C-alpha positions as CSV (number, residue, x, y, z in Angstrom):
1,X,0.0,0.0,0.0
2,X,1.3,3.4,-0.9
3,X,2.0,5.9,1.8
4,X,0.9,8.7,-0.5
5,X,-2.6,9.8,0.7
6,X,-3.6,12.8,-1.5
7,X,-6.5,11.7,-3.6
8,X,-7.4,8.6,-1.5
9,X,-11.0,8.4,-0.2
10,X,-11.4,7.2,3.4
11,X,-14.9,5.6,4.0
12,X,-15.8,7.0,7.4
13,X,-19.2,8.2,8.7
14,X,-18.7,11.9,9.7
15,X,-20.5,15.2,9.3
16,X,-18.0,16.3,6.6
17,X,-18.4,13.0,4.7
18,X,-22.2,13.5,4.6
19,X,-21.9,17.1,3.2
20,X,-22.8,18.0,-0.3
21,X,-19.7,17.8,-2.5
22,X,-20.5,21.2,-4.0
23,X,-20.4,22.8,-0.6
24,X,-17.1,21.1,0.3
25,X,-15.5,22.2,-3.0
26,X,-16.7,25.8,-2.6
27,X,-15.6,25.8,1.1
28,X,-12.1,24.5,0.0
29,X,-11.8,27.2,-2.6
30,X,-12.7,29.9,0.0
31,X,-10.2,28.5,2.5
32,X,-7.5,28.4,-0.2
33,X,-8.1,32.1,-0.8
34,X,-7.9,32.7,2.9
35,X,-4.4,31.2,3.0
36,X,-3.0,33.8,0.7
37,X,-4.5,36.8,2.6
38,X,-1.6,38.6,4.2
39,X,-3.0,38.5,7.7
40,X,0.3,37.7,9.4
41,X,1.0,34.9,11.8
42,X,-2.3,35.5,13.6
43,X,-4.1,34.7,10.4
44,X,-2.1,31.6,9.8
45,X,-2.8,30.5,13.4
46,X,-6.6,31.0,12.8
47,X,-6.3,29.0,9.5
48,X,-4.4,26.2,11.3
49,X,-7.0,25.9,14.0
50,X,-9.9,25.9,11.5
51,X,-8.1,23.3,9.3
52,X,-7.3,21.0,12.3
53,X,-10.9,21.3,13.5
54,X,-12.1,20.2,10.1
55,X,-9.8,17.2,10.2
56,X,-11.1,16.2,13.7
57,X,-14.7,16.6,12.6
58,X,-14.0,14.4,9.5
59,X,-12.5,11.8,11.9
60,X,-9.3,11.7,10.0
61,X,-6.0,10.8,11.8
62,X,-3.2,13.4,11.7
63,X,-0.9,10.5,10.8
64,X,-2.9,10.2,7.6
65,X,-2.6,13.9,6.9
66,X,1.1,13.9,7.7
67,X,1.7,11.2,5.0
68,X,0.4,13.6,2.4
69,X,2.8,16.3,3.6
70,X,6.0,14.3,3.8
71,X,6.7,14.5,0.0
72,X,6.8,18.3,0.3
73,X,9.6,18.3,2.9
74,X,12.4,18.0,0.3
75,X,10.9,20.9,-1.7
76,X,10.8,23.1,1.5
77,X,14.5,22.3,2.2
78,X,15.4,23.1,-1.4
79,X,13.4,26.4,-1.1
80,X,15.2,27.3,2.1
81,X,18.6,26.8,0.4
82,X,17.5,29.0,-2.5
83,X,16.2,31.8,-0.2
84,X,19.4,31.7,1.8
85,X,21.5,32.5,-1.3
86,X,19.0,35.0,-2.8
87,X,17.6,37.0,0.1
88,X,20.1,39.2,1.9
89,X,17.7,41.6,3.8
90,X,17.0,41.7,7.5
91,X,19.2,40.8,10.5
92,X,22.0,38.3,10.1
93,X,21.2,35.3,12.3
94,X,24.1,33.0,11.3
95,X,27.3,33.6,9.5
96,X,29.6,30.7,8.4
97,X,32.5,32.0,6.4
98,X,31.1,34.0,3.5
99,X,27.7,32.4,3.9
100,X,25.1,34.6,5.8
101,X,21.6,33.5,6.8
102,X,19.4,36.6,7.1
103,X,16.1,36.7,9.1
104,X,14.1,37.6,6.0
105,X,15.2,34.4,4.2
106,X,14.0,32.3,7.2
107,X,10.7,34.2,7.5
108,X,10.0,34.0,3.7
109,X,10.6,30.3,3.8
110,X,8.4,29.8,6.8
111,X,5.6,31.8,5.1
112,X,5.7,29.7,2.0
113,X,6.0,26.5,4.0
114,X,2.9,27.3,6.1
115,X,0.9,28.1,3.0
116,X,1.9,24.9,1.3
117,X,1.2,22.7,4.3
118,X,-2.2,24.3,4.9
119,X,-3.0,23.8,1.2
120,X,-2.1,20.2,1.4
121,X,-4.1,19.7,4.6
122,X,-7.2,21.3,3.2
123,X,-7.0,19.4,-0.1
124,X,-6.3,16.1,1.6
125,X,-9.3,16.7,3.8
126,X,-11.5,17.2,0.8
127,X,-10.3,14.2,-1.2
128,X,-10.4,11.9,1.8
129,X,-14.0,12.8,2.6
130,X,-15.5,12.9,-0.9
131,X,-16.0,9.9,-3.2
132,X,-14.6,10.2,-6.7
133,X,-18.1,10.0,-8.2
134,X,-19.4,12.7,-5.9
135,X,-16.4,14.9,-6.7
136,X,-17.2,14.5,-10.4
137,X,-20.9,15.5,-9.9
138,X,-20.0,18.4,-7.6
139,X,-17.4,19.9,-10.1
140,X,-19.8,19.4,-13.0
141,X,-22.6,21.2,-11.2
142,X,-20.3,24.1,-10.3
143,X,-19.2,24.4,-13.9
144,X,-22.7,24.3,-15.3
145,X,-23.0,28.1,-15.7
146,X,-19.9,28.0,-18.0
147,X,-21.7,25.7,-20.5
148,X,-23.3,28.9,-21.9
149,X,-19.9,29.7,-23.3
150,X,-19.4,26.1,-24.6
151,X,-17.2,24.9,-21.7
152,X,-17.6,21.1,-21.4
153,X,-18.3,20.9,-17.7
154,X,-18.9,17.1,-17.6
155,X,-15.6,16.4,-19.4
156,X,-13.6,18.7,-17.2
157,X,-15.1,17.3,-14.0
158,X,-14.4,13.7,-15.2
159,X,-10.8,14.6,-16.1
160,X,-10.2,16.2,-12.7
161,X,-11.7,13.3,-10.8
162,X,-9.8,10.7,-12.8
163,X,-6.5,12.6,-12.3
164,X,-7.1,12.7,-8.5
165,X,-8.0,9.0,-8.5
166,X,-4.9,8.0,-10.4
167,X,-2.3,10.0,-8.4
168,X,-2.1,7.4,-5.5
169,X,-2.2,4.5,-8.1
170,X,0.8,5.9,-10.0
171,X,2.7,6.5,-6.8
172,X,2.0,2.9,-5.7
173,X,3.1,1.6,-9.1
174,X,6.3,3.7,-8.9
175,X,7.1,2.1,-5.6
176,X,6.4,-1.4,-6.9
177,X,8.7,-0.9,-10.0
178,X,11.4,0.5,-7.7
179,X,11.3,-2.6,-5.5
180,X,11.4,-4.8,-8.6
181,X,14.4,-2.9,-10.0
182,X,16.2,-3.1,-6.7
183,X,15.6,-6.9,-6.4
184,X,17.4,-7.1,-9.8
185,X,20.4,-5.3,-8.4
186,X,19.6,-1.8,-9.8
187,X,20.7,0.9,-7.3
188,X,18.6,4.1,-7.6
189,X,20.4,6.0,-4.9
190,X,24.1,5.3,-5.3
191,X,26.6,5.5,-8.2
192,X,27.7,8.2,-10.6
193,X,25.4,10.6,-12.4
194,X,25.3,8.5,-15.6
195,X,24.5,5.4,-13.6
196,X,21.7,7.2,-11.8
197,X,20.3,8.5,-15.1
198,X,20.2,5.0,-16.5
199,X,18.5,3.7,-13.4
200,X,15.9,6.4,-13.6
201,X,15.3,5.6,-17.2
202,X,14.8,2.0,-16.2
203,X,12.1,3.2,-13.8
204,X,10.4,5.7,-16.1
205,X,9.9,3.4,-19.1
206,X,7.9,0.7,-17.3
207,X,6.0,3.4,-15.4
208,X,4.8,5.0,-18.7
209,X,3.9,1.6,-20.1
210,X,1.9,0.8,-17.0
211,X,0.2,4.3,-17.1
212,X,-0.8,3.9,-20.7
213,X,-2.1,0.3,-20.0
214,X,-4.2,1.6,-17.1
215,X,-5.6,4.4,-19.3
216,X,-6.4,1.9,-22.1
217,X,-8.2,-0.4,-19.6
218,X,-10.2,2.5,-18.2
219,X,-11.2,3.7,-21.7
220,X,-12.4,0.2,-22.6
221,X,-14.4,-0.1,-19.4
222,X,-16.0,3.3,-20.1
223,X,-16.9,2.3,-23.7
224,X,-18.3,-1.0,-22.4
225,X,-20.6,1.0,-20.2
226,X,-21.9,3.1,-23.0
227,X,-19.9,6.3,-22.4
228,X,-19.9,8.7,-25.3
229,X,-17.9,12.0,-24.9
230,X,-20.1,15.1,-25.2
231,X,-23.4,13.3,-25.0
232,X,-26.0,14.3,-22.4
233,X,-26.2,11.8,-19.5
234,X,-28.8,11.2,-16.8
235,X,-28.1,10.8,-13.1
236,X,-29.2,8.3,-10.6
237,X,-27.9,10.3,-7.6
238,X,-29.1,13.9,-7.2
239,X,-27.3,16.4,-5.0
240,X,-29.1,18.4,-2.3
241,X,-27.9,21.1,0.1
242,X,-28.6,20.7,3.8
243,X,-28.5,23.1,6.7
244,X,-25.0,21.9,7.5
245,X,-23.8,22.9,4.1
246,X,-25.2,26.4,4.4
247,X,-23.7,26.8,7.8
248,X,-20.3,25.8,6.6
249,X,-20.4,28.1,3.6
250,X,-21.5,31.0,5.8
251,X,-18.7,30.2,8.3
252,X,-15.9,30.2,5.7
253,X,-17.1,33.4,4.1
254,X,-17.2,35.1,7.5
255,X,-13.7,33.8,8.1
256,X,-12.7,35.3,4.8
257,X,-14.0,38.7,5.9
258,X,-12.3,38.4,9.3
259,X,-8.9,37.7,7.7
260,X,-9.3,40.6,5.3
261,X,-10.1,42.8,8.2
262,X,-7.0,41.5,10.1
263,X,-4.8,42.2,7.0
264,X,-6.1,45.8,6.8
265,X,-6.4,46.9,10.4
266,X,-3.8,44.8,12.3
């Protein structure tokens, strides 16, 4: 089983699981906007508490959320190194020879890190509490108004849901191929640059073959079920808003207004 959790649905009975997918998607979009409001560390603290509360209400374990954030740690370390060499404003916190670490470089990295981690937490909470089919229906309904300008809402919704569904599958397939290559004596971590490039090539080729095979199997399954791109389709499941959905949407919009006020007046 892959440790990558983004895009994986967790079947649990919780208040967030029972929410309308349209409400969850809209709430997620508003929360993502809130992340980028420059309300300072107080604003990030509020966002962190709101996000953790949503995770607790959804009955998701923080270990599960942490697994989705682990792949970003290398990117954050790389970002910190870039900022250290490119940002030279603020107080000097550490000096080693000609290398100087300024306070602004650290703060800038922390700001970006907090934003990325909050984005991953919110997105993981959405995908873990929403079935792929419900996600497709929700996105399609939200894109309905754009059909007046000939935007294929159903196709876009289907592509997004399939992409989210295939992310953990591709990660799991990558790990399986890596273990198979290592069992044959291929070392993906040690060796010269040329040897590493050849090892990566030995990983990428079977991964692409597997991805195309999965895509072909999915296409054949959809054709066997009578799927025709662009044709109008009926629904068995109808979406309905509940009082909880309205309360959540009102709450996130109030939170948006509060954070804007904090950014202006504090």
